[in-house]
VEXTI-854806 format. One record per residue: x, y, z of N, C-alpha, C, CB in turn. Coordinates in steps of 0.2 Angstrom, whole numbers, plus 5000, padded with zeros to 4 digits. Glycine has a CB too. Layout:
% residues N
{{X Y Z} {X Y Z} {X Y Z} {X Y Z}}
...
% end
This chain:
% residues 77
{{4931 4913 5278} {4931 4913 5268} {4929 4919 5265} {4924 4907 5264}}
{{4929 4925 5269} {4931 4931 5265} {4940 4934 5266} {4925 4938 5268}}
{{4942 4931 5270} {4946 4931 5270} {4952 4928 5264} {4946 4930 5274}}
{{4951 4921 5262} {4952 4919 5256} {4950 4921 5250} {4952 4914 5256}}
{{4945 4922 5249} {4942 4927 5245} {4948 4933 5243} {4936 4930 5248}}
{{4948 4937 5247} {4952 4942 5247} {4959 4940 5245} {4951 4945 5254}}
{{4962 4934 5249} {4969 4933 5247} {4971 4930 5239} {4972 4928 5254}}
{{4963 4928 5236} {4964 4924 5229} {4963 4932 5226} {4957 4918 5226}}
{{4959 4935 5227} {4959 4941 5222} {4964 4945 5222} {4954 4946 5224}}
{{4969 4946 5227} {4974 4950 5229} {4981 4945 5224} {4975 4950 5239}}
{{4979 4939 5225} {4982 4936 5221} {4984 4937 5212} {4979 4933 5223}}
{{4977 4936 5209} {4975 4936 5202} {4977 4944 5201} {4966 4934 5200}}
{{4976 4951 5205} {4979 4957 5203} {4986 4958 5203} {4976 4963 5206}}
{{4989 4955 5208} {4997 4954 5209} {4999 4952 5201} {5000 4948 5215}}
{{4998 4945 5200} {4999 4943 5195} {5000 4946 5186} {4996 4941 5196}}
{{4993 4949 5187} {4991 4955 5180} {4996 4959 5183} {4982 4959 5179}}
{{4996 4964 5186} {5001 4967 5188} {5007 4967 5185} {5002 4966 5194}}
{{5011 4961 5188} {5018 4958 5187} {5019 4958 5179} {5018 4949 5190}}
{{5015 4954 5177} {5014 4954 5169} {5015 4962 5165} {5005 4952 5167}}
{{5011 4966 5168} {5010 4972 5161} {5017 4978 5165} {4997 4978 5162}}
{{5019 4976 5170} {5024 4979 5173} {5029 4977 5173} {5023 4980 5178}}
{{5032 4970 5175} {5039 4970 5176} {5039 4960 5175} {5042 4974 5185}}
{{5035 4960 5171} {5035 4954 5167} {5040 4953 5161} {5027 4952 5165}}
{{5043 4948 5159} {5048 4945 5154} {5047 4949 5148} {5048 4936 5152}}
{{5052 4953 5146} {5050 4956 5140} {5050 4951 5133} {5056 4961 5139}}
{{5045 4954 5129} {5045 4948 5124} {5050 4952 5117} {5035 4945 5121}}
{{5056 4947 5116} {5061 4947 5112} {5060 4944 5106} {5066 4946 5115}}
{{5053 4946 5103} {5052 4942 5097} {5051 4949 5092} {5044 4936 5097}}
{{5054 4955 5094} {5055 4961 5089} {5059 4960 5085} {5056 4968 5092}}
{{5058 4961 5078} {5063 4960 5072} {5064 4966 5071} {5061 4956 5066}}
{{5070 4969 5072} {5073 4977 5071} {5076 4976 5065} {5078 4980 5077}}
{{5073 4979 5059} {5080 4979 5053} {5086 4983 5054} {5078 4983 5045}}
{{5090 4982 5049} {5098 4981 5051} {5096 4991 5046} {5106 4971 5046}}
{{5099 4995 5048} {5103 5002 5046} {5105 5002 5040} {5108 5004 5049}}
{{5099 5005 5036} {5100 5005 5028} {5098 4999 5024} {5107 5005 5026}}
{{5093 4994 5028} {5091 4990 5023} {5084 4993 5021} {5092 4983 5025}}
{{5082 4998 5021} {5076 5000 5018} {5076 5008 5015} {5072 4999 5023}}
{{5070 5011 5017} {5068 5019 5014} {5071 5023 5018} {5061 5021 5013}}
{{5075 5030 5018} {5077 5033 5022} {5068 5036 5026} {5082 5038 5019}}
{{5072 5038 5029} {5066 5038 5034} {5066 5048 5034} {5068 5033 5044}}
{{5061 5051 5031} {5060 5058 5030} {5061 5064 5036} {5055 5059 5027}}
{{5065 5069 5039} {5067 5072 5043} {5062 5077 5046} {5071 5074 5041}}
{{5057 5080 5051} {5053 5083 5052} {5056 5087 5051} {5051 5083 5056}}
{{5050 5093 5046} {5051 5099 5045} {5052 5105 5052} {5046 5100 5040}}
{{5057 5108 5052} {5057 5114 5056} {5053 5123 5057} {5062 5116 5056}}
{{5051 5121 5050} {5047 5128 5049} {5042 5125 5044} {5052 5135 5045}}
{{5035 5129 5045} {5029 5128 5043} {5030 5128 5036} {5024 5131 5046}}
{{5033 5133 5033} {5033 5132 5026} {5036 5125 5022} {5038 5138 5024}}
{{5041 5121 5026} {5043 5113 5025} {5037 5109 5023} {5046 5111 5030}}
{{5031 5110 5027} {5028 5106 5028} {5024 5101 5021} {5023 5110 5033}}
{{5023 5106 5015} {5020 5102 5009} {5026 5098 5006} {5018 5107 5004}}
{{5032 5099 5008} {5037 5096 5006} {5039 5089 5010} {5040 5100 5007}}
{{5038 5090 5016} {5037 5085 5020} {5033 5080 5020} {5037 5087 5023}}
{{5024 5082 5018} {5020 5078 5016} {5022 5073 5011} {5014 5082 5013}}
{{5025 5076 5005} {5029 5074 4999} {5033 5068 5000} {5033 5080 4997}}
{{5037 5068 5005} {5041 5064 5007} {5038 5058 5009} {5043 5066 5011}}
{{5034 5059 5014} {5031 5054 5019} {5027 5050 5015} {5026 5057 5026}}
{{5025 5053 5011} {5019 5048 5005} {5024 5045 5003} {5013 5051 4997}}
{{5030 5047 4998} {5034 5044 4995} {5037 5038 4999} {5039 5049 4994}}
{{5038 5042 5005} {5041 5036 5010} {5037 5028 5013} {5042 5041 5016}}
{{5029 5029 5015} {5026 5025 5015} {5026 5020 5008} {5020 5030 5017}}
{{5024 5022 5002} {5024 5019 4995} {5031 5013 4994} {5025 5025 4989}}
{{5036 5018 4997} {5040 5014 4995} {5044 5009 5001} {5044 5018 4993}}
{{5039 5010 5008} {5040 5005 5011} {5035 4999 5013} {5040 5008 5015}}
{{5029 5002 5008} {5023 4996 5008} {5025 4990 5002} {5015 5000 5004}}
{{5029 4996 4995} {5033 4992 4991} {5037 4987 4992} {5036 4994 4988}}
{{5041 4989 4998} {5046 4982 4999} {5043 4978 5004} {5054 4984 5003}}
{{5039 4980 5008} {5035 4973 5012} {5032 4969 5007} {5028 4976 5017}}
{{5029 4972 5002} {5026 4969 4997} {5032 4962 4993} {5024 4975 4993}}
{{5036 4964 4993} {5042 4961 4988} {5043 4956 4995} {5051 4967 4985}}
{{5044 4959 5000} {5047 4953 5006} {5043 4947 5007} {5048 4955 5013}}
{{5036 4948 5007} {5030 4943 5007} {5030 4938 5002} {5024 4946 5007}}
{{5033 4942 4995} {5033 4937 4990} {5037 4934 4993} {5033 4938 4984}}
{{5042 4936 4992} {5048 4931 4992} {5048 4925 4997} {5056 4935 4994}}
{{5046 4926 5004} {5043 4923 5009} {5037 4915 5005} {5038 4930 5013}}
{{5034 4917 5002} {5027 4914 5002} {5032 4909 4995} {5019 4921 5000}}
{{5037 4911 4991} {5040 4904 4986} {5044 4899 4990} {5046 4906 4979}}
% end
C-alpha cells in the first residue's frame, strides 16, 4: 500500500515538474510589430540623465496607455 501511494505521489510530482519545466510552450503571445507603437526610451548611462529619462518614461507610459485605449475602443465597436 505504501509503495502504491509513493508511486502515485511520484507520478503527480513528475507531471507537475513536466508542466513547469518542459511543457508545451504557450503560443498565444501577441508580439507587436516593430514600429507599431511609441518608441521605448533608452536607459541613461549617466546619473545626470535620470530626470530626462523619467520624463521620457512618463510620456512613453501615457502614449502606450492611450494607444491601448484606442485599440480597445476599436475592438468594442
